C-alpha positions as a printed NumPy array, in Angstrom:
array([[ -0.048,   0.039,   0.003],
       [  1.352,   3.446,  -1.019],
       [  1.379,   6.035,   1.721],
       [  1.671,   9.842,   1.276],
       [  1.068,  12.877,   3.643],
       [  0.822,  16.622,   4.031],
       [  3.133,  17.885,   6.758],
       [  2.849,  21.402,   8.33 ],
       [  2.305,  23.12 ,  11.615],
       [ -0.667,  23.522,  12.252],
       [ -2.127,  21.102,   9.726],
       [ -5.742,  20.006,  10.954],
       [ -7.34 ,  22.722,   8.673],
       [ -6.004,  21.203,   5.478],
       [ -8.37 ,  19.963,   2.822],
       [ -5.553,  17.971,   1.056],
       [ -6.555,  14.748,   2.52 ],
       [-10.005,  15.054,   1.225],
       [ -8.614,  15.762,  -2.313],
       [ -6.252,  12.893,  -2.384],
       [ -8.848,  10.701,  -0.766],
       [-11.384,  11.39 ,  -3.396],
       [ -8.729,  10.437,  -6.115],
       [ -7.665,   7.369,  -4.318],
       [-11.259,   6.245,  -4.238],
       [-11.978,   7.281,  -7.81 ],
       [ -9.101,   5.267,  -9.239],
       [ -9.578,   2.313,  -6.88 ],
       [ -6.089,   2.633,  -5.395],
       [ -5.225,   0.897,  -2.18 ],
       [ -3.257,   3.811,  -0.406],
       [ -3.472,   6.659,   2.152],
       [ -2.86 ,  10.287,   2.501],
       [ -2.346,  11.567,   6.007],
       [ -2.06 ,  14.787,   7.869],
       [  1.179,  14.95 ,   9.997],
       [  1.84 ,  17.86 ,  12.337],
       [  5.331,  18.553,  12.787],
       [  6.947,  21.645,  14.662],
       [  9.776,  23.461,  12.851],
       [ 12.41 ,  22.266,  15.323],
       [ 11.508,  18.674,  14.301],
       [ 11.268,  18.988,  10.593],
       [ 14.787,  18.064,   9.657],
       [ 14.393,  14.635,  11.521],
       [ 11.023,  14.246,   9.722],
       [ 12.66 ,  14.616,   6.217],
       [ 15.224,  12.151,   6.986],
       [ 12.777,   9.469,   8.456],
       [  9.512,   9.582,   6.539],
       [ 10.625,   7.147,   3.927],
       [ 11.598,   4.568,   6.643],
       [  8.066,   4.859,   7.918],
       [  6.73 ,   3.693,   4.599],
       [  5.785,   6.939,   3.032],
       [  6.472,   7.455,  -0.735],
       [  6.374,  11.211,  -0.264],
       [  4.121,  14.016,   0.54 ],
       [  3.077,  17.727,   0.317],
       [  4.83 ,  20.313,   2.561],
       [  2.911,  23.389,   3.725],
       [  3.387,  26.387,   6.006],
       [  5.826,  26.877,   7.774],
       [  8.02 ,  24.248,   6.247],
       [  8.457,  24.977,   2.5  ],
       [ 11.704,  26.964,   2.842],
       [ 13.138,  24.22 ,   5.112],
       [ 12.062,  21.595,   2.69 ],
       [ 14.061,  23.362,   0.021],
       [ 17.162,  23.454,   2.029],
       [ 16.688,  19.743,   3.124],
       [ 16.173,  17.915,  -0.151],
       [ 19.095,  16.462,  -2.134],
       [ 17.623,  17.283,  -5.617],
       [ 15.288,  19.995,  -6.784],
       [ 13.468,  20.811,  -9.951],
       [ 13.977,  23.904, -11.82 ],
       [ 10.675,  25.427, -10.446],
       [ 11.864,  24.745,  -6.934],
       [ 15.295,  26.323,  -7.494],
       [ 13.593,  29.456,  -9.007],
       [ 11.356,  29.918,  -5.975],
       [ 13.653,  28.627,  -3.167],
       [ 10.564,  26.694,  -1.702],
       [  9.37 ,  23.206,  -1.991],
       [  5.818,  21.967,  -1.58 ],
       [  6.05 ,  18.347,  -2.899],
       [  8.661,  15.687,  -2.156],
       [  9.373,  12.124,  -3.091],
       [ 12.189,   9.505,  -3.239],
       [ 13.621,   8.868,  -6.554],
       [ 16.646,   6.596,  -7.103],
       [ 17.378,   6.739,  -3.48 ],
       [ 17.478,  10.452,  -3.425],
       [ 15.092,  12.944,  -1.85 ],
       [ 13.554,  15.408,  -4.476],
       [ 11.592,  18.482,  -4.121],
       [  9.277,  20.489,  -6.52 ],
       [  7.036,  23.437,  -6.261],
       [  3.721,  22.986,  -7.879],
       [  2.061,  26.227,  -6.646],
       [  3.039,  27.881,  -9.998],
       [  1.279,  25.229, -11.944],
       [ -1.786,  25.368,  -9.743],
       [ -2.181,  29.051,  -9.939],
       [ -1.719,  29.306, -13.709],
       [ -3.747,  26.32 , -14.589],
       [ -6.574,  27.786, -12.544],
       [ -6.294,  31.108, -14.292],
       [ -6.347,  29.399, -17.708],
       [ -9.124,  27.273, -17.071],
       [-11.339,  29.992, -15.379],
       [-10.694,  32.755, -17.871],
       [ -9.942,  30.72 , -21.069],
       [ -6.959,  30.601, -23.425],
       [ -5.311,  33.831, -24.217],
       [ -6.647,  35.905, -21.24 ],
       [ -3.158,  37.441, -20.849],
       [ -3.443,  39.32 , -24.155],
       [ -5.505,  41.711, -22.375],
       [ -2.972,  42.269, -19.526],
       [ -0.097,  44.651, -19.69 ],
       [  0.529,  45.056, -15.99 ],
       [ -0.182,  42.599, -13.009],
       [ -0.443,  43.832,  -9.499],
       [  0.543,  41.291,  -6.777],
       [ -0.352,  42.132,  -3.114],
       [  2.042,  40.537,  -0.902],
       [  5.646,  39.233,  -1.211],
       [  5.714,  35.964,   0.551],
       [  6.102,  32.346,  -0.784],
       [  2.831,  32.381,  -2.53 ],
       [  3.483,  35.6  ,  -4.213],
       [  6.855,  34.246,  -5.478],
       [  5.117,  31.466,  -7.237],
       [  2.508,  33.642,  -8.9  ],
       [  5.203,  36.083, -10.181],
       [  7.118,  33.259, -11.464],
       [  4.155,  31.889, -13.407],
       [  3.262,  35.278, -14.801],
       [  6.905,  35.847, -15.931],
       [  6.336,  33.038, -18.498],
       [  3.573,  34.95 , -20.163],
       [  3.383,  37.935, -22.374],
       [  2.909,  40.456, -19.693],
       [  5.009,  43.652, -19.76 ],
       [  5.215,  44.658, -16.108],
       [  4.535,  43.125, -12.612],
       [  4.032,  45.403,  -9.549],
       [  4.848,  43.675,  -6.146],
       [  3.132,  45.672,  -3.471],
       [  3.885,  44.917,   0.174],
       [  3.672,  46.494,   3.588],
       [  7.407,  45.948,   4.065],
       [  8.838,  47.165,   0.826],
       [ 12.224,  45.553,   1.621],
       [ 10.578,  42.057,   1.106],
       [  9.144,  43.076,  -2.172],
       [ 12.562,  44.251,  -3.179],
       [ 14.085,  41.072,  -2.157],
       [ 11.509,  39.121,  -4.387],
       [ 12.447,  41.356,  -7.263],
       [ 16.131,  40.826,  -6.843],
       [ 15.602,  36.997,  -6.658],
       [ 13.248,  36.664,  -9.716],
       [ 14.114,  39.562, -12.089],
       [ 16.748,  37.496, -13.95 ],
       [ 14.147,  35.176, -15.179],
       [ 12.206,  36.163, -18.268],
       [ 11.861,  39.652, -19.905],
       [  8.956,  40.978, -17.747],
       [  9.813,  44.063, -15.741],
       [  9.344,  43.644, -11.874],
       [  8.908,  46.619,  -9.725],
       [  8.565,  46.781,  -5.929],
       [  6.222,  49.238,  -4.398],
       [  5.205,  50.34 ,  -0.955],
       [  1.606,  50.04 ,   0.368],
       [  1.244,  53.697,  -0.046],
       [  1.568,  53.368,  -3.839],
       [ -1.176,  50.743,  -4.081],
       [ -4.082,  53.068,  -5.391],
       [ -1.802,  54.606,  -8.244],
       [ -0.826,  51.025,  -9.347],
       [ -4.349,  49.703,  -9.077],
       [ -5.47 ,  52.127, -11.663],
       [ -2.95 ,  50.837, -14.208],
       [ -3.285,  47.001, -13.539],
       [ -5.482,  44.662, -15.724],
       [ -4.639,  41.699, -13.313],
       [ -4.796,  42.046,  -9.504],
       [ -3.9  ,  39.281,  -7.239],
       [ -4.135,  39.055,  -3.455],
       [ -1.597,  36.735,  -1.86 ],
       [ -1.884,  38.038,   1.578],
       [ -4.067,  36.666,   4.323],
       [ -6.024,  39.89 ,   4.454],
       [ -9.775,  39.051,   3.864],
       [ -9.495,  35.466,   5.062],
       [-11.895,  34.35 ,   7.667],
       [-10.603,  35.428,  11.073],
       [ -8.076,  37.973,   9.634],
       [ -8.112,  41.664,   8.994],
       [-10.005,  42.992,   5.962],
       [ -8.312,  43.98 ,   2.799],
       [ -9.312,  47.591,   1.903],
       [ -8.91 ,  48.021,  -1.815],
       [-10.787,  50.633,  -3.808],
       [-11.711,  48.562,  -6.948],
       [-13.491,  51.606,  -8.463],
       [ -9.963,  52.694,  -9.512],
       [ -9.313,  49.477, -11.279],
       [ -9.552,  49.303, -15.108],
       [-13.016,  48.183, -16.339],
       [-11.914,  44.95 , -17.709],
       [ -9.583,  43.97 , -14.886],
       [ -9.334,  40.456, -13.494],
       [ -9.251,  40.093,  -9.622],
       [ -7.864,  36.895,  -8.084],
       [ -7.47 ,  35.851,  -4.438],
       [ -5.591,  32.88 ,  -3.412],
       [ -7.46 ,  32.873,  -0.06 ],
       [-10.328,  30.122,  -0.29 ],
       [-11.821,  30.514,   3.135],
       [-14.289,  32.171,   2.57 ],
       [-14.634,  30.965,  -1.096],
       [-15.882,  34.289,  -2.129],
       [-13.703,  36.7  ,  -0.18 ],
       [-14.777,  40.455,   0.349],
       [-12.287,  41.358,  -2.371],
       [-13.957,  39.033,  -4.864],
       [-17.301,  40.102,  -3.881],
       [-16.432,  43.753,  -4.363],
       [-14.858,  42.974,  -7.81 ],
       [-18.001,  41.196,  -9.012],
       [-20.207,  44.051,  -7.794],
       [-17.913,  46.24 , -10.075],
       [-18.399,  43.952, -12.977],
       [-14.883,  42.675, -13.029],
       [-13.86 ,  39.114, -13.754],
       [-12.984,  37.081, -10.596],
       [-10.839,  33.875,  -9.847],
       [-11.329,  32.236,  -6.515],
       [ -8.379,  30.51 ,  -4.634],
       [ -9.838,  26.873,  -4.467],
       [ -8.77 ,  26.056,  -8.093],
       [ -5.017,  26.775,  -7.19 ],
       [ -5.32 ,  24.303,  -4.175],
       [ -6.984,  21.599,  -6.42 ],
       [ -4.478,  21.877,  -9.455],
       [ -1.314,  22.072,  -7.418],
       [ -2.295,  18.706,  -5.976],
       [ -2.186,  16.909,  -9.292],
       [  1.557,  16.369,  -9.935],
       [  2.163,  14.978,  -6.365],
       [ -0.571,  12.48 ,  -6.55 ],
       [  0.782,  11.328,  -9.906],
       [  4.331,  11.017,  -8.425],
       [  3.343,   8.906,  -5.366],
       [  0.349,   6.864,  -6.794],
       [  1.36 ,   6.442, -10.503],
       [ -1.87 ,   8.057, -11.977],
       [ -2.536,  11.461, -13.208],
       [ -5.767,  12.47 , -11.614],
       [ -8.318,  15.255, -12.877],
       [ -9.856,  18.202, -11.194],
       [-13.508,  17.603, -11.836],
       [-16.659,  19.565, -10.891],
       [-17.438,  16.604,  -8.45 ],
       [-14.145,  17.078,  -6.638],
       [-14.615,  20.903,  -6.431],
       [-18.165,  20.324,  -5.158],
       [-16.869,  18.039,  -2.465],
       [-14.352,  20.673,  -1.157],
       [-16.933,  23.48 ,  -1.405],
       [-19.43 ,  21.47 ,   0.669],
       [-16.745,  20.79 ,   3.327],
       [-15.807,  24.502,   3.465],
       [-19.552,  25.265,   3.892],
       [-19.936,  22.808,   6.672],
       [-17.124,  24.226,   8.564],
       [-18.476,  27.65 ,   8.833]])
């Protein structure tokens, strides 16, 4: 029986076992996908011991993605670019790491908006400069977009992101302070929130979407609530919206294929299952 996991701290809120459990059942695979809570001080030991406990690999979530990057022996190009790992496995006796957040976000955009959506986007505005922002900037760098603004409360962190990723591709990256947000908002055809602002239990995100271009796309990687106040406001202004659940679903596909040998699909039935779970948890 193949076993996989998601490791983080805390981890009880994760919907990943529900996603992978759905696919295991759908494909008739005898296997398991478990939540494992590991404190940061113990994460190194976990990396060295999980295979001996019978696990083929797993997902890595907050706060361990950077530690996983440092701890794996081999890394994919995506992981090297982002300096963070969210998917690990053993291959030819070596511990490998990948980062599928890029794939998850971009696939969700493509499927929600349709092929060629980026032709209408000259400038993208990213709110936040953490690990999720890095993945999204990296994904957008591979598309025909002219400029990406990264706005963060601590501008030094946005500047660090620009330094790390500017050498990839030809898209211009520019770090901005939070005070520059309104000005950037008026020029951006794609607006992505990667912060926790607007998440259930967190402070609200105050953004005047009346200043956004009329055909702007607004995306929020937060999926609790599924329609965040930002997305509700965007919808009220007649803007196109992309919720955060699709990113979660699509980033899970490569890991499942690695561990269980079958490439699963993100279906309406799977999405409905997770949405129902989110609703029941309110």
